C-alpha positions in Angstrom: -7.9 -19.4 7.2 -6.9 -15.7 7.2 -9.1 -13.4 5.3 -7.5 -10.3 3.8 -8.7 -6.8 2.9 -6.8 -4.9 0.2 -6.0 -1.3 -0.7 -4.6 0.3 -3.8 -3.0 3.7 -3.2 -1.1 6.2 -5.2 2.3 7.0 -3.7 3.7 10.6 -4.0 7.1 10.6 -5.6 8.5 13.1 -3.1 7.8 11.2 0.1 7.5 7.5 -0.6 9.0 6.2 2.7 6.8 8.4 4.9 3.6 7.3 3.1 4.5 3.6 3.2 5.5 3.8 6.9 2.1 5.4 7.6 0.3 2.5 5.9 2.5 0.1 7.9 1.5 1.8 11.2 -2.1 1.1 10.3 -1.4 -2.6 9.8 -1.0 -2.6 6.0 1.6 -4.8 4.4 3.1 -3.8 1.0 2.4 -6.6 -1.6 3.6 -4.9 -4.7 4.4 -1.5 -6.1 4.1 -0.6 -9.8 4.6 2.4 -12.0 1.4 3.6 -13.7 1.2 4.9 -17.3 1.8 8.5 -16.1 5.0 7.5 -14.3 3.6 7.6 -10.8 3.8 4.9 -8.2 0.9 2.8 -7.2 1.1 0.6 -4.0 -0.9 -2.6 -3.5 -1.4 -3.4 0.2 -3.1 -6.0 2.3 -3.9 -6.6 6.0 -5.9 -9.2 7.9 -9.6 -8.5 7.8 -11.1 -7.6 11.2 -13.2 -10.4 12.6 
């Protein structure tokens, strides 16, 4: 069974695609994105855990 590691990261509103593409290059997959109470974006990401 695949084991996962997770990351929660704030996403700057001026450069969302660049930030998410950088996470993707590091093997992170976007699971969800939410707006926090202050109006900013928070990304929830996962990737397979290294063996």
